[in-house]
C-alpha angles and dihedrals in degrees: 000000000000091000092053091048090047092051091043093050090048093051092045092049090050093048090051093048091050097036100054088060097044105038131054117242089251094061094111098050088045093059108026095085092066100069089041094056093037094054092045091051093046087055092046089049091050092052091048088051087062101050102028114051116193124179096246096048088238096164093047091049090044090050091050096049094042089052090052091050090044091057094047091047091048091055092049091046090051093050089049090053091056086060098043093050090062088068095057131090103225124208120198088259096049091042090057090051091049090053092052091045090053093047088051091050092051090050090049090053093050092051090048090051094049092047089053092042092051090053090049096047097047110090124207121192113253114245136195089216115108115256099015098073103075115118136144109288090342092292099124087246134105102058122129119270130184089252091051090049092052092051090046089054092049091048089051092048090048094049090050092052088045093051092045091055089048091053092047090055092051102037102036101029103026095235109180094007116133110248093017111060105340118126136169112249116246089245092061100042118109113247 
């Protein structure tokens, strides 16, 4: 476990050293809305697939691909958050909020991965009938299950809590606002 932690710390340090020079301080707020909307749309499509049956399983397919994109966007937004946090002067109170925000984001990611995983592991028989044959890459996998829907709902609840906490940090504590809590990262300060 120590080796994994060491490798992760090295990777994270490298990401920060490079990222603060490449990306603007506002990179996280610029990207964070994508995973939120993609997960919400995935859930909406999943619900529509239950109540509005179309022959090509459009809503089921849409929900699957929106979930995939939501996971990717979440990873990108989290990586951007690591960069953006370097530009903030953290107080003990805002640091505690950040830790909770990050924990919620990780839980959201786990629920999203499990929702996607349950869709990929569930196998449906292939059928020659029109409308019942869609599956991921023709494998018979990828269609929505009750379990995947449950985890998708959990992911949407968690991303909502994560976003609400992020909003609280900005609107109540001024995190990242110039003149309130903004700072220049050590790697960008002139020596």
